[in-house]
N, C-alpha and C positions, 0 to 999 in steps of 0.2 A: 082530702084535707088538702088546702093550699099551702104552699110555703111561703112564710111571713116572714118579716122581719120585728121587732117588739114598736117599732113605727107604725105600723099597721091597724091597730086599734090606739092612737092617740089622737088625741082631741086635734084640733084647728091651729096650726100654726100662727103664735104671736109673738112678732118680732121683737116689743118692745120688753116682753116679759121675758122671754128667752136671753135678753142679754141681762133683764136684772136677775136670773138667775145665773147667769154666766161669771157678773159682778161677783154676786153673793158667794159662790163656791169658791172664789180664787180669793176672797175675805178670808172667808170660812178655813181655808187649808192653810194661812199664815198663822192662824192663831192656835188654831185644834194642839195638841200633845203629837209629837210625830218619835217614828222610831225608824230606824235602819233599818229596812227589811234583807233586800240583797244586792248588791253592785252599789249604783246612785239612788237606787227608789227606797222611798220610805213609804211606811203605812201612818193611818192619820184615825186618833181616837173619838171618834163621834159616836155620843148618844149609847156609850159602854161598849162600843165594837172599833174594832181595830179596819179601815177599809184603803183602800188602792185610790191614788191620785185620779185615777179614772174612774173606777168603781162611785165612789161619792159622790161626783155632780150628776153621771148616769141617777144613779136611787133617786135623788133630789127631783129630778126634770123629770123623773115618772111619776115621782108623787102628787107632779102640778099636770101632767098630760095624760098620764096613763088611767083609759078609762076601763076595766074588766068588764067581758064580757060572760053571763053564765056560763057561755059551752066553753069556757075556755081551761085549760089545764095546766099548771104551775109545777114544774118540777125543782127540787128545794135540795141543796148541798149544801155542804162543807168542802172545799175545797178536794181533791183524792179520798173520795167517799165513795166510788162508785157512780159519778157523773155520767163518763161515758156511755157505758154500759145502759144505764136507764133510758138516758138520751135515744139509744139504739133501739132499746127493748119497744119504748112509749110509741116511738116514730113507726115502729114495725105495726106496732098491735092496732094505733091509731087510726092508722091511712091505709090499714089492710083490703079497702074494698077501692081505693083510689090506686095504690101499689101493691098487687099482688108478688109474693114473694117469688120472682125469677130472675132470671138473669140480667135483667133491667133495672131492677131496684135501685133506688137512690141511694143508699147505704153503702151499694156495692160501685158508686162514684163519688160519693162526698163523705167528709167527714162528719160524725153524727154534731160534731158541735156548729157544724155549719148549717145542717138540717133543723136543728131546734137551738136558737141562739140565745146568748145570755143575754136578756132584756137589758139591763143597765150597762152594757158596753155595746149594745146595736143604737142605743141613741146617746146625743148627746146637746146641753144647751145651743150650741151652734148649728146643728142639723137636725132639726124636726121637722120630719114630713109631714101633711095634713092625713088624715084620718081615710084610709082607702072603704069603704063603707061596702065597698062588695065583697069586704071579707065577713060573711056570718054564722061560718062552720064552724066547727073545733077546732080549737088555734092550742098548740104548744108552747111552750115558754117556759125558758132557765132562769137559775136566780143562784147566788149564794146570798141572798138578804138575808140579813137577821128579819126575823118577826114584827120587830116593833118597826123594821123601816122599810117593809113592804106598803105599796101605796092602799089607800085607804078603800079605793074600788075595789081591791083585791080582797081585803077584809070585808066588804058591804054587800059582795055579790056574789051568785049561788056559783062563782067559779072551783073547781077542783085543785089542791095541793098535795102533792104525792112528793115525802119528804124522807129520803134515803140516809142513813148515818154507816156507823162504820166503828170498829173496834178503834179506841183512841191510839195506842200503840202501832198500829198498821198505819195509823192516818198520817202519824208525826215523821215513819220512817219514807212512806212514799211521798210525803209532801217535800223533805227534804232530796231527793232523788230529782222530784220535777222540778224543784227548784234550779238543781245543777245545770240539768237540760236549759236554763235559761240563762246562764252563766255566772251564776252564785258562785263567788270562795270559801263562802263561807263552813265552817269544821260542823261534821255533826253536835261537836259538839254546841258549839255556840248556839246554832240551832236551834238545838233539845232545848237548850237554858230559856231562850226567846218563845217557844211552842209551850212550855210549863206553866212561866206568865202570862200566855196569852194573847201573845204577839203573833202572830197567824191573819193572813187574809178571813176576814168576816168570822175571827175570834173574838172572845174564846170558845172553842169548840164547844166547851162543856155549857154554855153558856146558850149559843146557838142552837147546840140540838136540844136542848134543857125548856127552853121557849115552846118550840114546837112541840115537842113530847107533850104539854101541859096544855097545847091548846087542843092538841089530838084528842084528850081526853076528853076534853069538854065539847067538842064538837069534830066527833068522829066522821059525823058526814060531809065532813068540808075537809080534812087533812087524814092523811091514809101516812101513819109510821110505818116506815121498813127499816130491816139491816141487813147492810149486805151482804153479812155471815147467813140470814136466813135466805136471803135471795140467791146463794151462790149453792146451801144446800138444796135448797129443794124450787130449782126457777120454774120449774113447771107450775106448781101451786101458787105461785105470786105471781105471776103473767095471769093466767085467769082471775085471780084478786084484783088485781091492779085492772081488767078487763070489766070486772061485774064494779069495782069503784068508780071509774069514770063513766059507766052508761051502756061500754058496747060490749054484752059479754058473747064470749065465743059457742055461736051454736052447736049443739050436736053435730051436726051435718061435718061442721069446720074441723072439731074436736077429731072427728071419724077419719078427715080426708089427711091429718095428721099436721093443720095448721101449728099448734102447738111445738111440736118440733122444728117444725120449718121456721117459724120464728126464733128459736133458740137458736137455731143453729147458724142462722143469717146472721145474729146478734155476737155469736161465742166470742170469748177473747182471743182465738185462735185464728177463728176467719177474717175477723178485721183488722186485726193485727198483719194479717200477710197480705191484704187487699195493695194495690200499687197507691192508691191515695191517702192511705194511710204510712204507709212506707217511706213514700216519698213527696206528698203534699205535705201544705205549710199553713199556718192558719196563723192570726192576729200577731202574737208572739213568740212561737216556734217550729216546730217538723210536727206534724202531726204524729209521728212515730214515737213523742215523747208521752202522749195519753194511753201507751200500751207496753208498759214494762213485763209487771208480772200476773197483777190482778189475784194472786193469793191472799189465804186466811191465814195471818198466824208470821209472815215474814219477818216480823218485828224481829222474832227470836234470833235471828239474823245479825242484829244490830245491836239492838238494846243490851247493857250491863244490866245483871239482877239489880241495880242499885235505881239504873235507870226504871227500867219496868217498874219497880217498886214505888216509884216517885211519882209516875205516873197514875198506878193503880190509887195512891191513894189521895191524888187530885182529885181523881174520877169519882171515889166513894164519897169523898166529902161536898163535892157540889150534887151530887147526885141522891146525897142519903135524904131520903122520906120521901122521893118522887118516885120508886118502882120502876125506876131505869139503869140501866147498867148495860155499857158501850166495853 
């Protein structure tokens, strides 16, 4: 699979239309409800979800231009739910023919977010490139987009969606630490209160997860809904499950040769964290090291008071009541 950005499957650019989108987004941001997120950054509430000022124009642009292919795979998460690990696993798995697991593997040279870009941040109303129709192989994209804001072509095509979620309490704690890396001076108590009110990037996290959960029950062939905790507990099982879901089964010969362990070793938290590119490299908004804090299950116990944990548990129980989902 050739590495691409989200613009590789967009329709040919129309300068006039892009200018209209740009103006529309500018006007929209001026009237939408907004909340201060960190520093001078704001989140804007659009169709029930809180979006960043760059995220919203990107999603609206994609709705107009992105044409999903049946062979595309979308990796969907809310922030701090295991996104980096999922990208690494899926890149290694889907590209194992082109990039065997060896010392020259792209994951040893590039951060997973560079190899599997966020589609809403890879385009803008000002910079849309014509489609490169030479790409007709399986492609990986990622997004924090709520289900209702995905391009129509994603929902109507045969492309696959892998959704990964995580224990809400761990998401909250991990998110605050990540924002600190971005330079926020917001106290944990302030951040926690905003998070409980649903104010976080692509939040409320409960609504985000629930929409994909319900859709996965109706269309299990379309959406594979995974939990970070399950992936951590049985990584080999879930890697083979992912391979089956996207249609690139791990063969008996590959399994006997140790492919599963090779991929898991390459993509392990410790291995990725200790690579030079992830210790010293830098992404769009922060150093790559910010994506590798702990990766543990249950770290929330070191930060949340009993009252905080109970508050999040109550919100989670209320939001998911009757749907069979627990995070």
